[in-house]
Each structure stands twice: as C-alpha cells, then as structure tokens.
C-alpha positions in Angstrom: 97.1 140.5 111.7 98.5 139.1 108.4 101.2 137.1 110.3 98.4 135.3 112.3 96.7 134.3 109.2 99.9 133.1 107.8 100.3 131.0 111.0 96.7 129.5 110.5 97.5 128.6 107.0 100.9 127.0 107.9 99.0 125.0 110.7 96.5 123.8 108.1 99.1 122.7 105.6 101.2 120.9 108.2 97.9 119.2 109.5 97.1 118.2 105.8 100.5 116.6 105.4 100.5 114.8 108.6 96.8 113.4 108.5 96.5 113.0 104.8 97.9 109.6 104.3 96.1 108.2 107.5 92.8 109.3 106.1 93.4 108.1 102.4 94.4 104.5 104.1 91.4 104.6 106.2 89.0 105.4 103.4 90.6 102.8 101.2 90.1 100.2 104.0 93.7 99.2 104.0 94.1 97.2 107.2 97.4 97.7 109.4 99.9 94.8 109.3 100.4 92.7 112.3 103.7 94.2 113.4 102.0 97.7 113.5 99.5 96.4 116.1 102.3 97.1 118.7 102.0 100.4 120.0 105.6 101.2 120.1 106.1 100.6 116.4 103.1 102.8 115.5 104.6 105.6 117.7 107.9 105.3 116.0 106.3 105.1 112.6 104.2 108.3 113.4 107.3 110.2 114.6 109.2 109.5 111.6 106.2 110.5 109.2 105.6 113.8 111.4 109.2 114.6 110.7 108.9 114.0 106.8 105.6 115.7 106.8 106.9 118.8 108.8 109.8 119.0 106.2 107.5 118.8 103.1 105.0 121.3 104.8 107.9 123.9 105.2 109.0 123.3 101.7 105.4 124.0 100.5 105.0 127.1 102.8 108.1 128.4 101.4 107.1 127.6 97.8 103.7 129.4 98.3 105.5 132.4 99.8 103.8 132.4 103.4 106.7 134.1 105.0 106.9 137.3 106.8 
C-alpha cells in the first residue's frame, strides 16, 4: 500500500512541474507570442518542457526519498 501512496505523490509532483508554469503564465495574463499560435510549435515546446519537468520531478522525488 505504501508504494501506491508513493506513486500518487510522484504523479502529483510531476503534474505540478508540468502544469505549474502554464498556470502561472495564465494567471499573470501573459499572452502567447505570435509564432506560438501555430499548433506544431506549441506541441514541440510542450514536449521539450515535459521532458525537462519529468527530469526535475525525478530529482525531487529522489531528494525527498520517495523510493521503495
């Protein structure tokens, strides 16, 4: 059961790292640049950020000791 709780905590950390900047930018009212209006550029940017965010979340999980 403890591993399941760790998995839930890990998923919340990953979600926070991925969605955090998008939520902050939306709350600040920052508009997307014109070149980002293209869907392909947005997908490429999101995939790159998701990779960086997953790496940072993994480091955070290891730092917090959420490993079996």
